[in-house]
N, C-alpha and C positions, 0 to 999 in steps of 0.2 A: 504493500500500500504506500502511496505517496506520503512522504514525511516521516516514514519509519526510520529508526536509527538502530542498527543491529548491535551497537555497542552499549545500548541502554540495558541495565540489569532488568530481568523480568520480575514482576511483582503481582500479587493478587489485588483486585479491586472489588468493592461491593457496589452494586447499583440498585437503588430502591426505586421501583418504577411500576408498581402494580396498581390495580383499581380500575383502570380504563385502558382501552386501546391507545388513547392519546398519550398516556404515560408509558405504557409498556413498549410500544413500537420504537420510540427513540432509544429506550433503554436497550433493546435488542440490537439496534444499529450500533450503539456505543460498545456493547459487549463484543460484537463481532469485530469491530475495529481494534479493540484492545487485544483480542485473541490473535488477530492478524499480525500484531506487533510483538507477539511472543508472551504477552501477559496472560493471566487468567482472570476470569470475571465470574462473579456469582450474582444472579439477578434475584432480588427480593420482591416477591409478588404477593398479591392478596389471595384469598381463598375463593374469589368470585369465579363464576363459570367462564367469563370472557377471558380471564388470565389463563386459565387452564387450557382453553381452546386454542389460543394463540401460541402458548408455550409448546404445545404438542408438535408444532411444525419445526421446532428447533431442538432436536434431540442432542445435538452437539454442544449445546449450552447448558449450564448448570442453573437450575431454578430452585429457590427455597420459598415456601409459603410462610409468611410472617403473620402472627396474630395482629388484628387491628380491625377497626370499623370506622365508617365516616362519622363526622361530628353531626349531631342532631340536637335541636332544642326540645324535642319530645323527651320528657323525664326518663322514661324507660330506656329509650335509645341513647340518651346522654350517659346514663349509668353504664350501659353496655360499652359505649365509646371509651369512658374512663378506664374501665376494667380491662378491655382488650388492648388499649394503648399501653397500659402499665405492663401487661403481659408481653406486648411486643417490645417494649424497651428492655425488659429483662432478657428476653430471647436474643435481642441484638447485642446487648452487653456481652453475653456469653460468646456469641458468634465472633464479635470483634476481637475478644481476648484470644479465641482459638485460632482465627485466621490471620490475625496481625496484618490487615490490609495496608497497602501503600496509600490508598485514598478511598473515599466514599462519595458517591454522587447520588443526589436525590432529585427526582423529576417532579416533585410535588405530590399532592394527594396524601391520604391518610397512611399509606405505607412508608412514607419518607421519614416520619417523625422519629420512630424508634431508632432507625439506623443513623440518622443525622445526629441525634442527641448522644447516642452511644459513642460515635466517633469523636464528637467534641469533648465529651467527658474523659475519653481515654487517649486524647492527644493525636488522633488521626486526622490528617487534612480532609476537610469536608467541602464539597462544591454542590451548589444547587443550580438546576436548569429550569427556567420558566419559559414555556413556549408561547404563552398568551401575552398580548399587549397590556392586559391588566393583570398583574401578578395575583395568584391565588393566595388564600389564607395561609396555607402551609408555608409557602415561600416567604410571605411577609413576616411570619413569626420566626421561622428557622434561620432567616438571613442573619440574625444577630450572632449566630455561632459559626457561620460559614466563612471560609477564606476566599471563596469565589462564588459569585452569583452571576450566572449567564442569563442575559435578557435579550429579547428581540428588539430591533430598532424602535425607538419611541416609547418603550416601556419605562415606567418610573418606579422608584423604590425609595424608602426612607433614607435620610441623609447618612445615617450611620453605616449604610451598606455601600456608600460611594466608592470607597477604596477597593472593595472586593468586586465591584461590578465590571463585567465585560459584555460587549455586544456580541451576540452569537445567534445564529439561526438554529433550526431544529435538525438534528441528525436524522437521516432517512435510511431505512433498511436498504441494503444493497440490491435486493431483488425488485425494488420499486423503480423501474426504468421503463421508458417507452419502447414498445415492440411493434412490429408491423400490424396495421389495423386489421387486415383480412385474417391473418392467423389468430389474432386475439379474439376476434368475433367467433371464429370457428371453434376455438377452445371452449367458449362459453355456450355453445349451442345456438349461436345467433347467425342470421343471414349476413354474409360479408357485404352484400350489395345494398342493404337498407340502413338508414341512419339509426343511431342508438342513443337513447337517453338513459343515463344511470341515475338512480335515486339512492342517496346514502344518508343514513341517520346517525352515523358514528357507531362505535362498538356497542353502545347500549340500544341502538335503534331509536327511531323517532316515530311515534304513533301518528302524528299529524301528517308527516310525509308519506308514511305507508298508506294511510287512508287516501291521501291525494293521488298517489300513484294508481291505486286500485280504481278510484273513481274516474280517472282520465285515461286509463290504459286503452279502452276501446276506441276513444276519440283519436288518440295518437295512432293507433293501428290503422284507422281509416285513412290517415294521411301517410301510412307506410313507415311510421316510427316505431322501432322496437324499444321496449322498456325492460331494464334490468334493475330491480329494486333489492337492496340489501336491507332486510327488515329488522335485523337485530335478534340476538339470541333470546328466546322466550316470547318474542312478539308473535311469531307465526311459523308454520312449517314451510318447507319448500313446495313450490307450486309453479306450474307453467300453464299459461292461458293462451289459447289460440283465438285471435280475433280476425275478422275479415277486413281486407283493405279495399278501398274503393278503386284501387288500381289493379285489383286482381290478386288472388291467393290469400294466404293468411299470414298474420304477423304475430310474433311471440311477445308475451309479457312474462318475464321470469321473476319470481319472488323467492329469495334465498335468505335464510336467517343469518348467514355468515359468509364472508368471502375471504379466503386466504390467498387469493391471487389478485391483489389489488392493483398491481402494476398492469396486469392483463386487462382487468376491467376498465381502468382509466384509459388505456390505449385503445380499447374497443369503442369507447364512448365519444360521440361528437360533442356532447354537452352533459354536464352533471348538475343535478339539483341536490343540495346538501346542506346540512348544518355547517357551522363555521368553527369547528374545533381546530386547534393549531396543527394537529397531526394530519388531518384531512387536507387542510390548505397546503401544508408542506408537500404532500404527495401529489396534489393537483399541479403544483408548480413544477415538481420534478418531472411529471409526465406531460406537462404543457397541455392540460385539458381544461378548457373554459368551463365556468360554472355560474349558476345562479345560486347564491347563498341565502339561506333562510335561517338567520341566527336563532338559537334557542332562547326565547325571551326570559326564561327563569334561570339562565346560567349565572353563576356567582359573579357579582359586580358587573353584570352585563358584558362579560369579556368577549363573548362571541360576536357581539355587534362591533366592538372595537376591531377585532380580527377581520371581520367582513369588510368594514369600511376601508381599511388599508388595502385589502385585496382589490376592491373596486377602484380605489384611487389610482392604483398602479396598473389598472387596465386588464386584470385577469378575468373579469366578468362583471356581474351586477349583483346588487343586494335587493331582496324583497322581504319586507318584514312579515312576520306571521299573521299580523292583522290584515295584510294585503294579499293573503293567499288566494282569494277569489280571482286575482289578476295573474296568478302564477302561470297558468296554462297558456295564456295569451303571450306572456313574456317569453316563455320557452319556445312557442311556435315562431315568434318573431326572430329568435336567434338561431334556432337549429336549422332553418332553411336559408339562412343568410351566410353564404360562403365567405363573402368578404369580411363580415364582422367576426366570424369564427377564426378566420386567418389572422386578423388583427389581434384578437385575444391571445391566440397561440404565440404570436411573435412577442407580445408583451410578457407572457409567462416565461418564455425562453430567456428574455433579458433579466427577469426576476431571479432566475436560477443560475447566478453567475459565480457563486462561491461554494467551496466545499467545506461546509460547517464541520463535518466529522473530522477531517484532518486537522483543522484549526483547534477543535476541542481536544483531540488526542494530544497534540503538541502541548497545549496549555496544562492539561492534567498531568502529563509527565513532568513538566516543570514544577507544578504545585506539589507533586509527591517527591520532589528532589531527585528525580531520575534523569534529568537532563538540564543543561544550562538554559537560562531564559533566552528566548529568541527576541530579536527586535520586532515588535509588533508591526504588522502591515497596516497601512492606512485603512481606517474604518470605511466600509462601503455599505450603502443602503442594501437591505436584504429583507425580503418578505417571507422567506421560507419558514421562519419561526413565527409568522403572524398568526396558527390554529389549532380536542376531543373531544 
């Protein structure tokens, strides 16, 4: 891998990244990068189904399930949060003592707290990575003990974290790359000759987008547009619907609870309708796939809206608020049949993907862990890859 230094001693790292696909996917990208440089990496994930499902695809990596649960103001769930987080801290203290890692990286969420606090208490260098333009609660609290806080362009954090702050995009898994359109569509059981609309709700799924896709699949089929909707684990089962086209033949609408070939799906799609998580946006940019983003309105601190607005400002697509979803089908139709507009969006997305966040992150982590000499930092360049789970 570019940037690797074979003279650097190899060391173990811990990566706390579970809870959602938006946390776990960049953690996997980082782990693969560390392993490629000769280090070892252990990924600390939650006990949620989405973590288990994605981890199954990477048998060459080491995963440990850490006790923990999300913060809730419900009295019963809050008590559970306190108990499980205390258990998680004890688990991580024992793990850090045993593994003696060179560094610990937290990607936010409830799985990060125990590992980050254990590292800080035991003198291990700790780094945090925030993918969203509005930092989440975990990063805002834990930044006080971190020696590095990686933030996307334009994100702000409290003044005490200024010295630790670095501008950094979101690492993307190595298999998320653009592949030929016809082959991608064939892999997914789609007609290579017909346009494709992908609908994504993130790793948790989005009921509003699933319902919208089902309600409009027949109308899109009449115009010859195929729909591939990733509905989310637990939202619904796999289903393929054949609808007639006014141009002759039938057109497929495929509903799948999970997709572990996201690079293939994004390559197959002419256009994506999606929530605006940081991980999804990073993958859209990497595959140069235009999108209509519908931010989740109840996301913490409305961070998805901030992510989406930056994506729109940089020309990767447009934003439609959930309250404006009655207009969504018209917006999609106006874009998916406009070849010039799609071409312009793709050109903008290719410009947005001009830096290798993973190599930059690996270099800095090795420096932080005392495994290499500090490098002269390159001039900061705007980057939207860390703009989106």
